C-alpha positions as CSV (number, residue, x, y, z in Angstrom):
1,X,114.0,26.0,-23.6
2,X,117.1,24.7,-25.2
3,X,119.6,23.3,-22.7
4,X,123.4,23.0,-22.7
5,X,124.8,19.5,-22.2
6,X,128.0,18.6,-20.4
7,X,130.2,15.7,-21.4
8,X,132.6,14.9,-18.6
9,X,135.6,12.6,-18.6
10,X,139.3,12.3,-18.2
11,X,139.9,12.1,-22.0
12,X,143.5,10.8,-21.4
13,X,143.6,10.8,-24.4
14,X,140.4,11.7,-26.2
15,X,139.5,8.9,-28.7
16,X,137.5,8.7,-31.9
17,X,134.8,7.2,-29.7
18,X,134.6,10.3,-27.6
19,X,134.6,12.5,-30.7
20,X,131.7,10.5,-32.1
21,X,129.6,11.0,-29.0
22,X,130.5,14.7,-28.9
23,X,129.6,15.3,-32.6
24,X,126.3,13.3,-32.2
25,X,125.6,15.3,-29.0
26,X,126.2,18.5,-30.8
27,X,123.3,17.6,-33.2
28,X,121.0,17.2,-30.2
29,X,121.9,20.1,-27.9
30,X,122.6,23.7,-28.8
31,X,125.8,23.7,-26.7
32,X,128.1,20.9,-25.5
33,X,130.5,21.6,-22.7
34,X,133.4,19.1,-22.6
35,X,134.4,18.9,-19.0
36,X,138.0,17.6,-18.5
37,X,138.4,16.0,-15.1
38,X,141.4,17.3,-13.1
39,X,142.1,14.6,-10.5
40,X,145.4,15.0,-8.7
41,X,145.1,11.5,-7.3
42,X,144.9,10.0,-10.7
43,X,148.1,9.7,-12.8
44,X,147.5,10.8,-16.3
45,X,149.7,10.6,-19.5
46,X,148.6,14.1,-20.5
47,X,148.2,17.0,-18.1
48,X,144.8,18.7,-17.9
49,X,146.1,21.7,-19.8
50,X,147.4,19.4,-22.6
51,X,144.1,17.5,-22.8
52,X,142.2,20.8,-23.0
53,X,144.6,22.1,-25.7
54,X,144.2,18.9,-27.7
55,X,140.4,18.9,-27.5
56,X,140.1,22.6,-28.3
57,X,142.2,21.9,-31.4
58,X,140.0,19.1,-32.5
59,X,136.8,21.2,-32.1
60,X,138.2,24.6,-33.2
61,X,135.6,24.8,-36.0
62,X,132.7,24.1,-33.7
63,X,131.7,27.3,-31.9
64,X,129.0,25.6,-29.9
65,X,131.5,23.2,-28.3
66,X,133.3,24.5,-25.2
67,X,136.1,22.9,-23.2
68,X,136.8,23.5,-19.6
69,X,138.7,21.7,-16.8
70,X,136.8,20.7,-13.6
71,X,137.4,19.1,-10.3
72,X,135.1,18.3,-7.4
73,X,131.5,17.3,-7.9
74,X,130.2,17.2,-11.5
75,X,126.8,18.4,-10.4
76,X,128.3,21.6,-8.9
77,X,130.3,22.2,-12.1
78,X,127.2,21.5,-14.2
79,X,125.1,23.9,-12.2
80,X,127.8,26.7,-12.3
81,X,127.9,26.3,-16.1
82,X,124.1,26.1,-16.5
83,X,124.4,22.6,-18.1
84,X,121.6,20.5,-16.6
85,X,122.1,17.5,-19.0
86,X,125.0,15.1,-18.5
87,X,126.0,13.1,-21.6
88,X,127.5,9.6,-20.9
89,X,128.5,7.0,-23.3
90,X,127.7,3.3,-22.7
91,X,130.0,0.9,-24.5
92,X,128.9,-2.3,-22.9
93,X,126.7,-3.8,-20.2
94,X,129.6,-3.5,-17.8
95,X,129.5,0.3,-18.2
96,X,125.8,0.4,-17.3
97,X,126.0,-0.5,-13.7
98,X,128.6,2.2,-12.8
99,X,127.0,4.8,-15.0
100,X,123.5,4.0,-13.6
101,X,124.9,4.5,-10.0
102,X,126.6,7.8,-10.9
103,X,123.4,9.1,-12.6
104,X,121.3,8.3,-9.5
105,X,123.9,9.9,-7.2
106,X,124.0,13.0,-9.4
107,X,120.2,13.1,-9.3
108,X,120.2,12.8,-5.5
109,X,122.8,15.6,-5.2
110,X,121.0,17.8,-7.7
111,X,117.5,16.8,-8.8
112,X,117.7,19.3,-11.8
113,X,120.5,17.2,-13.4
114,X,119.4,14.7,-16.0
115,X,121.7,12.0,-17.5
116,X,121.5,11.3,-21.2
117,X,123.0,7.9,-22.2
118,X,124.3,7.4,-25.7
119,X,125.6,4.2,-27.2
120,X,128.7,4.5,-29.3
121,X,128.9,3.8,-33.0
122,X,129.5,0.1,-33.4
123,X,133.0,0.7,-34.7
124,X,134.0,2.3,-31.4
125,X,132.1,0.1,-29.0
126,X,135.4,-1.5,-27.7
127,X,137.4,1.6,-27.5
128,X,138.8,3.2,-24.4
129,X,141.6,5.7,-23.6
130,X,143.3,3.0,-21.5
131,X,143.3,0.6,-24.4
132,X,144.7,3.2,-26.8
133,X,147.6,4.0,-24.4
134,X,148.3,0.3,-23.9
135,X,148.3,-0.5,-27.6
136,X,150.4,2.5,-28.5
137,X,152.8,1.9,-25.7
138,X,153.4,-1.6,-27.0
139,X,154.1,-0.4,-30.5
140,X,150.7,-0.8,-32.1
141,X,149.0,1.5,-34.6
142,X,146.2,3.7,-33.3
143,X,145.7,6.0,-36.3
144,X,142.1,4.9,-36.8
145,X,141.3,5.1,-33.1
146,X,142.2,8.6,-32.2
147,X,142.3,12.0,-34.0
148,X,145.6,12.7,-35.8
149,X,146.6,15.4,-33.2
150,X,146.3,12.8,-30.5
151,X,148.5,10.3,-32.4
152,X,151.0,13.1,-33.0
153,X,151.0,13.9,-29.2
154,X,151.3,10.2,-28.3
155,X,154.4,10.0,-30.5
156,X,155.9,13.0,-28.7
157,X,155.1,11.6,-25.3
158,X,156.6,8.2,-26.1
159,X,159.4,9.8,-28.1
160,X,158.6,7.8,-31.2
161,X,159.0,8.9,-34.8
C-alpha cells in the first residue's frame, strides 16, 4: 500500500533546502502533505496564510503535493490526514538529538506513525529559515537560498527594492 507522507514545519520562510527535501520526498511517496505550523506563541515574519500561499505557488505544478496549516499535535493531524509517515530533514548532528526525541514521542503518542529522516543536499546543509531572515535583514543576498517568490516577499516585508 502506498502511503502519504507529511512534511511539517514553520517554513518562515520556506528555503531551497525545504524545497529540496520536498521534491526528493515526492519521488519516494505518492503524496506529500506540507504541514505549516500555526503557533500563536511563536512570532513569525509571515502569517500562516502567507506561508501557505507562498508554498502553494512554489508547488502549483505538483498535483501530488498538498499544503495545509496545522496546530496541536502533529500525530493527530497526520492521522486525520491519513499520512502515517513524517518526513524530517537532518542538517547536522545537532538536529539529530531533537529530531530523535520528537520521533520517539510521536511513536509513543501514535505507534502507527513512522519518521523518515532525510539528509539535505550538501549545498543546503547549513541553511535555515532563521539564517535567511537574518542575512536578508542585514542586507545580504539570499537569491540562491530561497525560491524567487520568497525573495520577492522578503523585499515586500522589509520594504526593500
